[in-house]
C-alpha positions in Angstrom: -36.3 27.5 -130.4 -38.9 26.0 -127.6 -39.5 22.5 -130.0 -35.5 22.2 -129.9 -35.7 23.0 -125.5 -38.2 19.9 -125.2 -36.9 17.6 -127.5 -33.7 17.1 -127.5 -31.8 15.7 -124.4 -29.0 13.3 -122.9 -27.2 11.3 -120.4 -23.5 10.4 -119.8 -22.7 6.8 -119.7 -19.2 5.0 -119.0 -16.5 6.8 -121.4 -19.1 8.1 -123.3 -22.2 9.9 -124.0 -25.8 9.2 -125.1 -28.0 11.7 -127.2 -32.0 11.3 -127.4 -34.7 12.7 -130.3 -37.9 12.5 -131.2 -37.6 9.0 -132.5 -34.5 7.9 -131.9 -31.6 7.2 -129.8 -28.0 7.0 -129.7 -25.1 6.3 -127.6 -21.4 7.1 -128.6 -18.3 5.2 -127.0 -14.8 5.7 -126.7 -13.5 1.6 -126.0 -10.4 0.8 -124.9 -9.0 0.6 -128.1 -9.8 4.6 -128.5 -12.3 4.3 -131.2 -15.7 5.7 -130.9 -18.4 3.2 -131.3 -22.0 4.3 -132.3 -25.2 2.4 -130.6 -28.6 3.3 -131.7 -32.1 1.9 -131.4 -35.6 3.5 -132.0 -37.6 4.9 -129.1 -40.4 3.4 -127.5 -43.7 4.1 -129.8 -44.9 4.9 -126.3 -44.0 8.6 -126.9 -46.6 9.2 -129.8 -49.9 7.5 -127.9 -52.5 10.1 -125.6 -50.3 9.0 -122.4 -47.1 10.7 -123.5 -49.6 14.0 -124.3 -51.8 13.9 -120.9 -50.3 16.2 -118.2 -48.3 14.9 -114.8 -49.2 11.2 -116.5 -47.3 12.3 -119.3 -44.1 12.4 -116.9 -45.0 9.3 -115.4 -44.7 7.1 -118.6 -41.9 8.7 -120.1 -39.6 9.3 -117.2 -40.0 5.4 -116.7 -39.0 4.3 -120.6 -36.5 7.2 -120.3 -34.9 5.4 -117.1 -35.4 1.8 -119.4 -33.5 3.3 -121.5 -30.8 4.8 -119.9 -30.5 2.3 -117.9 -29.7 -0.5 -121.0 -27.1 2.1 -122.1 -25.5 2.5 -118.9 -25.4 -1.2 -119.3 -24.3 -1.0 -123.1 -21.0 1.3 -122.3 -20.2 -0.1 -118.8 -20.1 -3.5 -121.1 -18.2 -2.0 -123.7 -15.0 -1.7 -120.8 -14.8 -4.5 -119.9 -13.5 -8.2 -121.3 -16.2 -10.2 -122.2 -16.3 -12.8 -119.0 -17.2 -9.3 -117.0 -20.0 -8.1 -118.8 -23.2 -7.4 -116.8 -26.4 -8.9 -118.1 -28.9 -11.5 -117.4 -30.9 -12.6 -114.6 -27.6 -11.0 -112.4 -27.7 -7.7 -113.7 -31.4 -7.7 -113.3 -31.1 -8.7 -109.7 -28.1 -5.8 -109.3 -30.8 -3.0 -110.6 -33.5 -4.2 -108.7 -30.8 -4.7 -105.0 -30.0 -1.1 -106.1 -33.4 0.6 -106.7 -34.5 -0.6 -103.0 -31.5 0.3 -101.5 -32.2 4.0 -103.3 -35.7 4.1 -101.9 -35.0 2.7 -98.2 -32.0 5.5 -98.0 -33.2 8.5 -99.8 -37.2 8.1 -98.6 -37.8 5.6 -96.1 -34.6 6.5 -93.6 -35.6 10.5 -93.8 -39.0 10.0 -92.9 -38.4 7.6 -90.0 -36.3 10.5 -88.1 -38.5 12.5 -88.9 -41.4 10.7 -87.3 -39.1 10.2 -84.4 -38.7 14.0 -84.1 -42.6 14.6 -83.8 -43.0 11.6 -81.4 -40.0 12.2 -79.0 -39.1 15.9 -79.9 -42.6 16.6 -80.3 -42.4 19.0 -83.3 -45.7 20.0 -85.4 -45.8 18.4 -88.6 -44.5 21.8 -90.5 -41.3 21.1 -88.9 -40.9 17.0 -88.8 -41.1 17.6 -92.7 -38.8 20.2 -92.8 -36.0 17.5 -91.3 -37.2 14.8 -93.4 -36.8 17.1 -96.1 -33.9 18.2 -95.2 -32.2 15.2 -94.3 -33.7 13.7 -98.2 -31.4 16.8 -99.9 -28.7 16.4 -97.8 -28.2 13.2 -98.4 -28.8 13.5 -102.0 -25.4 16.4 -101.9 -23.5 14.5 -99.7 -23.9 11.3 -102.3 -23.5 13.4 -105.0 -20.0 15.3 -103.8 -18.8 12.4 -102.3 -18.9 9.8 -105.5 -17.7 13.2 -107.4 -14.2 12.2 -106.3 -13.9 8.7 -107.5 -12.1 8.6 -110.6 -14.1 6.9 -112.9 -17.0 8.9 -112.0 -15.4 12.5 -112.5 -14.5 11.1 -115.7 -18.9 10.2 -116.5 -19.5 14.0 -114.7 -17.1 15.0 -116.9 -19.0 13.2 -120.3 -22.0 14.8 -118.5 -20.4 18.1 -119.6 -19.0 17.3 -122.7 -23.3 16.9 -123.2 -24.6 19.5 -122.2 -22.3 22.2 -123.7 -23.1 20.2 -127.3 -26.7 20.9 -127.2 -26.1 24.2 -125.7 -23.8 24.9 -128.8 -26.8 23.3 -130.7 -29.6 25.2 -129.1 -27.3 28.6 -129.7 -26.8 27.9 -133.9 -23.3 27.1 -132.8 -20.7 25.3 -135.4 -20.7 21.4 -133.7 -17.2 21.4 -133.7 -15.4 20.8 -130.2 -13.4 24.0 -130.3 -16.4 25.9 -130.9 -18.5 23.6 -128.2 -16.1 24.3 -125.8 -16.9 27.9 -125.1 -20.6 26.8 -123.8 -21.3 26.3 -120.2 -21.8 22.7 -118.3 -24.5 23.0 -117.1 -28.1 23.2 -118.8 -31.1 24.1 -117.5 -33.2 20.6 -118.5 -30.7 18.7 -116.5 -31.5 15.4 -114.4 -29.9 17.4 -111.5 -32.9 19.8 -111.8 -35.3 17.0 -111.8 -33.6 15.2 -109.0 -33.7 18.9 -106.7 -37.0 19.8 -107.5 -38.8 16.4 -106.6 -37.1 16.6 -103.3 -38.3 20.4 -102.9 -41.9 19.2 -103.7 -41.3 16.4 -101.3 -41.8 19.1 -98.5 -44.6 20.4 -99.4 -46.4 17.3 -100.4 -45.5 15.4 -96.9 -46.5 18.2 -95.3 -50.2 18.2 -96.7 -50.6 14.2 -95.3 -50.5 15.7 -92.0 -49.4 13.4 -89.2 -49.5 9.7 -89.4 -48.6 6.8 -87.5 -45.0 5.3 -88.8 -46.2 2.3 -91.1 -48.7 4.6 -92.9 -45.5 7.9 -92.9 -43.2 5.2 -95.0 -45.7 3.7 -97.6 -46.7 7.3 -98.0 -43.5 8.2 -99.2 -43.5 5.1 -101.8 -47.0 5.7 -103.0 -46.6 9.5 -103.4 -42.9 9.1 -105.6 -44.9 9.1 -109.1 -46.8 12.0 -108.0 -43.9 13.9 -106.8 -42.2 13.2 -110.4 -45.4 14.1 -112.7 -45.6 17.1 -111.0 -41.5 17.5 -111.0 -41.5 16.7 -114.6 -44.0 19.2 -115.3 -42.3 22.4 -113.9 -38.7 20.9 -115.6 -40.7 21.4 -119.0 -42.4 24.4 -117.3 -39.4 26.3 -116.4 -37.4 24.7 -120.3 -40.6 26.6 -122.8 -40.2 29.9 -120.2 -36.8 30.0 -120.2 -36.4 33.6 -121.6 -38.0 34.4 -118.3 -36.4 36.5 -115.4 -38.8 35.1 -113.2 -37.8 31.4 -114.6 -34.5 32.6 -114.1 -34.4 33.1 -111.0 -36.4 30.0 -110.0 -33.4 27.6 -111.6 -30.8 29.0 -110.4 -30.3 26.1 -107.6 -30.8 23.8 -109.8 -27.7 24.8 -112.0 -26.6 25.6 -108.9 -26.3 21.7 -108.1 -25.3 20.7 -111.5 -21.2 22.1 -110.5 -21.4 18.5 -108.5 -22.2 16.7 -111.3 -20.7 18.1 -114.1 -17.0 18.9 -115.4 -15.1 20.7 -118.4 -14.6 18.1 -120.8 -11.5 17.4 -122.8 -11.5 17.5 -126.3 -11.8 13.5 -127.1 -14.8 13.3 -124.5 -15.6 16.4 -126.6 -15.5 14.9 -130.2 -17.6 11.5 -128.6 -21.0 13.8 -127.7 -20.5 16.0 -130.6 -20.3 12.6 -132.2 -23.5 10.7 -130.5 -25.6 14.6 -131.5 -25.2 14.5 -134.7 -25.6 10.6 -135.4 -29.0 11.4 -133.3 -29.4 13.8 -136.2 -28.6 11.8 -138.7 -30.7 8.6 -137.9 -34.1 11.0 -137.3 -33.3 12.4 -141.1 -33.0 9.2 -142.2 -36.3 8.0 -139.9 -38.1 10.9 -141.9 -38.1 12.5 -138.4 -36.5 16.1 -139.9 
C-alpha cells in the first residue's frame, strides 16, 4: 500500500487527465468530436538517479521535472481543443510560461513580503507578527485566487476532471473495479494532491521567514525568492511523510486542512469525465507493464 501511495499521481488538464506511474506518464483527453485521445511519454531518467533518493534534494528534482511534464501535457490538452492556427507553441509558449512564473512569484511572494516589511517599519510590529501577517496575506491570496477562478466555466470543468483523477486513484488504492459506477462512489479529495503541497508551502513560509529575523526590504524580497527551493523541498518531504503514514490518527488530523482546501480545487465529475480518468490510468498501467515495470 505504501508503494502505491507514493507512486501513483496525476493532474487534471483541459478536458482530460494525466496519470503518472513509475516510468511513464499518460494523458487522456476528450477531443471536441467526443473521441478520447491518448498521449504517453516515458518519465525522465532523473527518477532513477541518486538525486531522486536524497531527502529534501529529491523534492526539488522531482518537482521541477513534474512541473515541466505537467506544463507540456497542459499545453497539449489546450492545443487539442483549438484550431491549428490558434495552437500555443514555440517562443510564444515559452514567453507566456516565463511571464506567468514571474507574475506568480511577484504576487504570491514579493507583494506579501513588502506588506510585511511595511508593518514592521510603520506599525512597529516585531518580526514574528510581520511574518505572520505576510503568511496570512499569502494564504489569503492563494485561497482567494483558487476560489475566484472556480467560478469560470472552463476552470470548473478542469476542477471536475481533478475530482475524476482523485476518485480513480482512490478507487484503485481501495481495490475497487475501475468502472464509472464504482469509481463515482469514492471521494474527490486525496492526501497527495498538489493543493496540499501549496498549502503546506505557505504555512512553512511563515516559520522559515520568521527565523531570518528583521531584514532590509531588498534582502527581505531576495530571501523570499532564494528560499522557494528550500520551502518546496521541505513541503515535498512533509507530503511524502503524511502519505506514508496515512493510517495514523495524528497524520489524519494534520492533513484535514489540506483536504478541506481541495474542496475549492475539485468538483464532482460526470460519467464521461470519469471515463477519461479511468482510461488514462488504465493506459498508464498497460504502458508500464509493456515497459517491464509491473
